[in-house]
N, C-alpha and C positions, 0 to 999 in steps of 0.2 A: 848525878855528878858526884864523884868521889873525889875527895881532895887529900893529897898526899905531901905532907911536908918535906921539903928539900933539906935532907941532912948534910948535903954539901955545904951549906950556910951555917957557919958557927955563930955564936953569940952567947949571950945577949949583947947588943950593941947599945951603948949608953950615949945617947945624942942629946943629953941636957943642954939647953940652950941653942940648940941647932935644930929647929923644927924641918920636917921634911916638906918640902913644897914642889909639887909636879903639876906642871901646866903643859899638857901634850901640844898645845898651839905655840909653845914658847913665848907668849905675850906677857908674863909676869916676871919683872925684874928679880933676879936672884934664883928663880925657879929652875928646875931642869925637867927635860922630857923622860918619858919611860925609856927611850933608848939610853939616855945618860944616867937614869936611876939605876938601870942593871948593872952597871959598871961598879955600883957601890956593894960592899959586902952583905949589907941588909936586905938587898934586892935580887931576886932570881927570876927566871922565866921557866916555869914547870907546866906542863899539860895545857900549852897554849894560853898561857895567862901569867901576868906579871905578879910576883908575891913580895910583900913587904912583911917580914917576919922577925921575931926575937929582938924587938927594939923597945928600949926604955926612954921615954922623953918626959923629963920635967920641963913643962912650958914657962916656968919661972914667972908666972903671973902676967905673961906678956902677948901671948898669941894662941892660936890653934898648934897643936902638936903635929898633925897631919894635915896639909891641905892639898886636895887634887881637884884640878879643874881641866875642863875640855877634853876629856878623855872618853872615847868610844871603844877603848881597848880593854878586855876582860883583864880584871885584877882583884886580887885577895889580899886582905890584911888580916894576920894572924899572930897569934900568940905575943902581943905588945902590951906594955904597961904604959899608959898615957895619964898624965895627971898635971894638976897645977896651971891649967891653961888659965889666961886671964882676959879682961877686957869684956866689953858687952857683946853678947852674942857669939861668944868663942866656946871652943870644946876640944875635945881630944881629937875629933875628926871633923873636917869640914870639906863637903862636897859641893862642887858647884858645876853643873852641866856636864855630869857624867852617867854612863850608863855601864851596865855589865860588871857590877862589883859585888863583893861577898866578903862579910866579916866571920870569922871563926876564932873562939877562944882567945879573948882579950880582955884586958882588964883597964877600965877607965874609972877614975874616981876624981871627978871635976864638976864643974859647973852645970851639969844637967844637959849639955848639950852635945850632940853627937854629930 
């Protein structure tokens, strides 16, 4: 698999205080599905997979920076700077019941949880 960054998506996107929460079953309050996320400037659909890229998230000590739940759709998280997540068992990226994911070239400097 060769990954190509979508240059149509500009950035970086500073989402400080606004973590990304994707629940593809739609069961989490305040979360979006991949269909909704792809409408955001930081998400695109490239090579049959969703791509979250060029995001900066300061978790402000309160939560995970990116949460993805109940997803069987291929996705990649790339070129992101995630830091200052907070609380017990939180981190830059929290995955729950997901398949077909890939991380490429991101920077995480927080609690040691991914």
